C-alpha positions in Angstrom: 6.3 19.9 116.5 4.3 16.7 116.1 6.6 13.8 116.3 4.3 11.1 114.9 4.7 12.1 111.2 8.5 11.9 111.8 8.2 8.5 113.4 6.1 7.2 110.5 8.6 8.7 108.0 11.6 7.2 109.7 9.8 3.8 109.7 9.4 4.1 106.0 13.1 5.0 105.6 14.0 2.0 107.7 11.9 -0.4 105.6 13.1 1.0 102.3 9.6 1.6 101.0 9.0 4.0 98.1 6.0 6.2 98.8 2.9 5.4 96.7 -0.7 6.5 96.6 -2.1 4.5 99.6 -5.7 5.7 99.1 -6.8 2.5 97.4 -5.4 0.2 100.1 -7.1 -0.7 103.3 -5.5 0.8 106.3 -3.9 -1.8 108.7 -4.1 -2.0 112.4 -0.5 -0.9 112.9 0.0 2.6 114.3 1.8 3.7 111.1 -1.0 2.8 108.7 -3.8 4.1 110.9 -2.1 7.4 111.4 -1.3 7.6 107.6 -5.0 7.2 106.7 -6.1 9.7 109.3 -3.6 12.3 108.1 -3.5 11.5 104.3 -3.6 15.2 103.6 -0.2 15.7 105.2 1.4 13.5 102.5 -0.7 14.7 99.5 -1.1 18.4 100.0 2.4 19.1 98.6 1.2 17.7 95.3 4.4 15.8 94.8 4.8 13.1 92.2 6.0 9.6 93.3 9.4 10.4 91.8 9.8 13.6 93.8 8.7 11.8 96.9 11.3 9.1 96.3 14.0 11.6 95.7 13.2 13.4 99.0 13.4 10.1 100.8 16.7 9.2 99.2 18.1 12.6 100.2 17.1 12.1 103.8 18.3 8.5 103.8 21.7 9.6 102.3 22.1 12.3 104.9 21.2 10.0 107.8 23.6 7.3 106.4 26.5 9.9 106.2 25.7 11.0 109.8 25.7 7.4 111.0 29.1 6.9 109.3 30.5 9.9 111.2 29.0 8.6 114.4 30.5 5.2 113.8 33.9 6.8 113.3 33.6 8.7 116.6 32.5 5.5 118.5 35.5 3.6 117.0 37.9 5.9 118.7 36.7 4.7 122.1 37.4 8.0 123.9 37.2 7.7 127.6 34.9 10.0 129.6 32.5 10.7 126.7 28.8 10.1 126.9 26.2 9.7 124.1 25.6 13.4 123.8 29.3 14.1 123.4 29.5 11.5 120.6 26.5 13.0 118.8 28.1 16.5 119.1 31.4 15.2 117.7 29.5 13.4 114.9 27.7 16.7 113.9 31.1 18.5 113.9 32.7 15.8 111.7 29.7 15.8 109.4 30.0 19.5 108.9 33.8 19.3 108.2 33.4 16.4 105.7 30.2 17.4 103.8 30.4 21.2 104.1 27.1 21.7 105.9 25.3 20.9 109.1 23.2 17.7 109.6 19.5 18.9 109.2 17.7 15.7 110.1 18.9 15.3 113.7 15.3 15.3 115.0 14.5 12.4 112.7 17.7 10.6 113.8 16.8 11.0 117.5 13.5 9.2 116.7 15.0 6.6 114.5 17.8 5.5 116.8 15.3 4.2 119.4 13.3 2.0 116.9 13.7 -1.8 117.1 14.0 -2.0 113.4 17.1 0.3 113.6 18.8 -2.0 116.1 18.0 -5.1 114.1 19.6 -3.4 111.0 22.7 -2.4 113.0 23.1 -6.0 114.1 22.8 -7.2 110.5 25.5 -4.7 109.4 27.8 -6.1 112.1 27.3 -9.6 110.8 28.2 -8.5 107.3 31.7 -7.9 108.4 32.2 -11.6 108.9 29.7 -13.1 106.5 28.6 -12.6 102.9 24.9 -12.0 102.4 23.1 -12.4 99.0 19.6 -11.1 98.5 17.5 -13.8 96.7 15.2 -11.3 95.1 17.0 -9.5 92.3 14.4 -6.8 91.9 12.1 -4.9 94.3 8.4 -5.5 93.8 6.2 -2.5 93.0 4.4 -2.7 96.4 5.9 -4.3 99.5 3.7 -5.2 102.4 5.0 -3.3 105.4 4.3 -6.3 107.7 6.8 -8.4 105.5 9.6 -5.9 105.1 12.5 -8.1 106.2 14.5 -9.4 103.2 15.6 -13.0 103.0 19.4 -13.6 103.0 21.5 -16.7 102.5 24.7 -17.0 104.5 27.8 -18.3 102.6 31.3 -18.7 103.9 34.1 -16.5 102.5 35.6 -17.9 99.2 38.8 -19.8 99.9 40.6 -18.5 96.8 40.6 -14.9 97.8 42.2 -15.5 101.2 44.7 -17.9 99.7 45.8 -15.4 97.1 46.2 -12.7 99.7 48.2 -15.0 102.0 50.4 -16.1 99.2 51.1 -12.5 98.1 51.9 -11.6 101.7 54.2 -14.6 101.9 56.0 -13.6 98.7 56.5 -10.1 100.0 57.9 -11.5 103.3 60.2 -13.8 101.5 61.4 -11.0 99.3 62.1 -8.8 102.3 64.1 -11.6 104.0 66.1 -12.1 100.8 67.0 -8.4 100.7 67.9 -8.4 104.4 70.2 -11.5 103.9 71.9 -9.8 100.9 72.5 -6.7 102.9 73.9 -8.8 105.8 76.2 -10.6 103.4 77.4 -7.3 101.9 78.1 -5.9 105.3 80.2 -9.0 106.2 82.2 -8.7 103.0 82.8 -5.0 103.8 84.0 -5.8 107.3 86.3 -8.5 105.8 87.8 -6.1 103.3 88.4 -3.5 106.1 90.2 -6.2 108.2 92.4 -7.1 105.2 93.2 -3.4 104.5 94.1 -2.9 108.2 96.3 -6.0 108.2 98.1 -4.8 105.1 98.6 -1.4 106.6 100.0 -2.9 109.8 102.4 -5.0 107.7 103.6 -1.9 105.7 104.1 0.0 109.0 106.1 -2.9 110.4 108.3 -2.9 107.3 108.9 0.9 107.5 109.7 0.6 111.2 112.2 -2.2 110.5 113.8 -0.1 107.7 114.2 2.9 110.0 115.8 0.7 112.7 118.2 -0.6 110.2 119.1 2.9 109.1 119.6 3.9 112.7 122.0 1.0 113.3 123.9 1.9 110.1 124.2 5.5 111.2 125.3 4.5 114.7 127.9 2.2 113.2 129.2 5.0 111.0 129.5 7.3 114.0 131.3 4.7 116.0 133.9 4.0 113.2 134.3 7.7 112.3 137.8 9.1 112.3 137.7 12.2 114.5 141.2 13.3 113.8 140.2 15.4 110.8 137.2 17.0 112.4 137.1 20.5 113.9 137.9 21.0 117.5 134.3 21.1 118.7 133.2 18.1 116.7 136.3 16.1 117.8 134.9 16.4 121.3 131.3 15.8 120.4 131.6 12.5 118.4 133.6 10.6 121.0 130.8 11.3 123.6 128.2 10.0 121.1 130.4 7.0 120.4 130.5 6.2 124.1 126.7 6.4 124.3 126.5 3.9 121.5 129.0 1.7 123.1 126.8 1.6 126.2 123.9 0.4 124.0 126.2 -2.3 122.5 127.0 -3.4 126.0 123.3 -4.0 126.6 122.9 -5.7 123.3 125.7 -8.2 124.2 123.9 -9.3 127.4 121.4 -11.6 125.7 118.3 -12.0 123.7 116.1 -10.4 126.3 117.6 -7.0 125.8 117.6 -7.4 122.0 113.8 -7.7 122.0 113.5 -4.0 122.8 114.6 -3.1 119.3 111.4 -4.7 117.8 113.3 -6.4 115.0 113.1 -10.0 113.8 115.3 -12.4 115.7 117.8 -13.2 113.0 118.4 -9.6 112.0 118.8 -8.4 115.5 121.5 -11.0 116.1 123.3 -10.1 112.9 123.2 -6.4 113.5 124.3 -6.6 117.2 127.1 -9.0 116.3 128.3 -6.6 113.5 128.2 -3.6 115.9 130.2 -5.5 118.6 132.8 -6.6 116.1 133.4 -3.1 114.7 133.5 -1.4 118.1 137.1 -0.2 118.9 138.7 -2.1 121.7 139.3 1.2 123.6 135.6 1.8 123.7 134.5 -1.7 125.0 132.9 -1.2 128.3 134.2 -2.8 131.4 131.6 -5.3 132.7 132.8 -4.8 136.2 132.0 -1.1 136.3 128.8 0.9 135.7 128.6 3.0 132.6 127.7 6.7 132.6 127.4 9.5 130.0 129.6 12.6 130.5 129.5 15.8 128.5 133.1 16.9 128.2 132.5 20.2 126.4 131.1 21.9 129.5 132.1 21.5 133.1 128.5 22.1 134.2 126.9 19.4 132.0 125.1 19.4 128.7 123.7 22.7 127.4 122.2 23.7 124.0 124.7 26.5 123.6 127.7 24.2 124.1 126.3 21.7 121.6 125.7 24.4 119.0 129.2 25.9 119.6 130.7 22.4 119.1 129.2 21.8 115.6 129.0 25.3 114.1 131.8 27.0 112.2 132.9 30.0 114.2 134.0 33.1 112.2 135.1 36.5 113.3 132.6 39.4 113.4 132.5 41.8 110.5 133.4 45.4 111.1 130.3 46.8 109.4 127.6 45.2 111.4 126.8 48.4 113.3 126.2 50.1 109.9 123.5 47.6 109.1 121.9 46.7 112.4 121.8 50.0 114.2 119.1 51.1 116.6 116.9 52.9 114.1 117.3 50.5 111.2 114.3 49.7 108.9 114.1 45.9 108.6 113.3 45.7 104.8 116.1 48.1 104.0 118.5 46.3 106.3 117.9 42.9 104.7 118.8 44.2 101.2 121.7 46.2 102.6 123.1 43.1 104.4 122.8 41.0 101.2 124.5 43.7 99.2 127.4 44.0 101.7 127.8 40.2 101.4 127.6 40.2 97.6 124.6 37.8 97.7 122.0 39.6 95.6 121.0 37.9 92.3 122.8 40.3 89.9 123.2 39.4 86.2 126.8 38.4 86.5 125.9 35.7 89.1 122.9 34.6 87.1 125.1 34.2 84.0 127.4 31.9 86.0 124.3 29.7 86.7 123.4 29.8 83.0 120.1 31.6 83.5 120.4 34.9 81.6 122.1 35.7 78.2 122.3 39.5 78.6 124.4 40.8 81.4 124.3 44.5 80.7 123.2 46.9 83.5 119.6 47.8 83.0 120.1 51.2 84.7 122.7 52.6 82.3 123.1 49.9 79.6 126.8 50.5 79.5 128.6 47.9 81.7 128.3 44.5 83.2 125.7 44.3 86.0 127.5 43.3 89.2 127.6 44.4 92.8 130.6 46.5 92.2 129.0 48.3 89.2 125.4 48.5 90.6 126.6 50.0 93.9 127.8 52.7 93.1 129.9 52.8 90.0 126.8 53.1 87.8 126.2 56.7 86.9 122.5 56.4 87.7 123.0 54.9 91.2 126.0 57.2 91.9 123.9 60.3 91.2 121.1 59.0 93.5 123.5 58.5 96.4 125.4 61.8 95.8 122.2 63.8 95.8 121.0 62.2 99.1 124.4 62.6 100.8 124.7 66.2 99.7 121.6 67.0 101.8 123.4 65.5 104.7 126.4 67.6 104.1 128.7 65.1 102.3 130.0 65.1 98.8 130.7 62.0 96.8 131.8 61.1 93.3 132.0 57.7 91.7 133.0 55.4 94.6 132.5 51.7 95.1 130.4 50.1 97.8 133.5 48.6 99.5 134.9 52.1 99.9 131.7 53.4 101.4 131.5 50.4 103.8 135.0 51.0 105.1 134.4 54.7 105.6 131.1 54.1 107.4 132.6 51.4 109.6 135.2 53.9 110.8 133.2 57.1 111.2 129.5 56.2 111.4 129.0 53.6 114.2 127.1 55.8 116.7 123.4 56.3 117.3 123.2 60.1 117.1 120.9 61.9 114.6 123.8 62.6 112.1 125.2 59.1 112.2 121.8 57.4 112.1 120.7 59.7 109.2 123.7 58.8 107.1 123.1 55.0 107.7 119.5 55.4 106.8 120.4 57.2 103.6 122.9 54.4 102.7 120.3 51.7 103.4 117.5 53.5 101.6 119.7 54.0 98.5 120.6 50.4 98.3 117.0 49.2 98.8 115.4 51.6 96.3 118.1 51.1 93.7 117.6 47.3 93.8 113.8 47.8 93.8 114.1 50.1 90.7 116.3 47.5 89.0 113.8 44.7 89.6 110.9 46.9 88.3 112.7 47.6 85.1 113.6 43.9 84.6 110.2 42.3 85.5 107.7 45.1 85.0 109.2 47.2 82.3 108.6 50.4 84.2 111.3 53.0 85.1 111.7 56.4 86.8 114.0 59.3 86.1 116.6 60.2 88.7 114.9 63.3 90.0 111.6 61.5 90.8 113.6 58.6 92.3 115.5 61.0 94.7 112.2 62.6 95.7 110.7 59.2 96.6 113.7 58.2 98.7 113.7 61.6 100.5 110.0 61.2 101.3 110.6 57.7 102.9 113.5 58.9 105.0 111.6 62.0 106.1 108.6 59.9 107.2 110.9 57.6 109.3 112.7 60.6 110.9 109.5 62.5 111.7 108.6 59.7 114.2 111.7 60.2 116.3 111.4 61.9 119.7 113.8 63.2 122.4 116.6 64.0 120.0 119.3 66.2 121.5 119.0 69.8 120.4 122.2 71.0 118.8 123.2 73.3 115.9 124.1 70.3 113.7 120.9 68.5 114.4 118.8 71.7 113.8 120.6 72.2 110.5 119.9 68.6 109.4 116.2 69.0 110.3 116.0 72.2 108.3 117.7 70.6 105.3 115.3 67.5 105.4 112.2 69.6 106.3 111.7 67.7 109.5 109.6 69.3 112.3 111.4 70.3 115.5 109.0 68.2 117.5 111.6 65.4 117.4 113.8 67.4 119.8 113.5 67.0 123.6 111.9 69.8 125.5 114.4 69.6 128.4 
């Protein structure tokens, strides 16, 4: 490719000249004009109008300017280890990303970048960053002499008002930021001050509570020391004197001076008043001897203090009941045993007891609607409950009529205290009857549902059979085999030996 037309064209681009018909002008001695006259057909054979030629020039000029902008951006990064070719490659890549196409005039750019006019123009653009240039000529003449292509500029200083306004605006923004920071600092200090005040108030409240607890402790100790133990039970009569002697030892320390009183963490005047009152109310027989050392002795046990001896000294000891083996036998069911135990003690919430508390107006038995609901009637003087127990005991080989729970307890305590199958089966029948009768009563009261006696007996039999089927290693005997046959229990419960 001939490079001289490109060189001539790039010179025209650099000078900003619009192409015109140069046939009427005399060619100059410069290389560009001489070459243009010699190759006039190169510029005229396309038959382009001056407007089309100017548009082509502007397109090329715009593309070169965009490429120069991309190259300037690459050079501004100052990447180390890159040469000129790397920068041009990166500029082409950036041009393609920004403008959606490749740079098509790189061959013209390679010629243009070595021209002196290009370097002069670059220097002028650098000066424009610091100075303002104004072109004196407001319009471009129709024909511009290529030898006088440099425009005339006048250098003015930057207007003072613009910089002053920017500086004032920045100063205002800085002052506003400082005001906000100061306000936040003041708010933070106020918050810390409030936290300190709340902490101080909390400490004062805790100190008051602690002082009140100490005063209550002194009052309780004074009550114990002045307590008359003659009317107390035997164990308590031994316990309180030992506690009183311990308190007397504390009084002895209180009487030694203000140094020992400081341990109670009370105010000075109150400590003196309380200690003086305790010393005055201490019996003379309990005043410690200053010549001897004090010691604490547990008198209820020769081997020293134990939890058992302390519990035995304060609890009320009663004799054991005769029916405890009927309730708490080896194969008992816990939920059945709890209801059975409360029923034996008469502590279930039957309607006669609730009426005494003023809680229910109607006290009739909900199972038979004939009598007052009480422990005596519900277990087993009620026809409904008596039928249930009679049917279950008949399977075990016993016959019962209308009997009370007290009679049944006395009979069971005398005859059914063992752990064999027959004795355990009877106790399970009694416990299951009490539990399910109380459960049926509660369902009728609170849920409004009820079951007839036959279905009730069937449910109880199923529960007892399920519990007995889990037994193993039961002694094989005629009585036990008969009971298993009557309750439909598999013989797997018997031992194989």
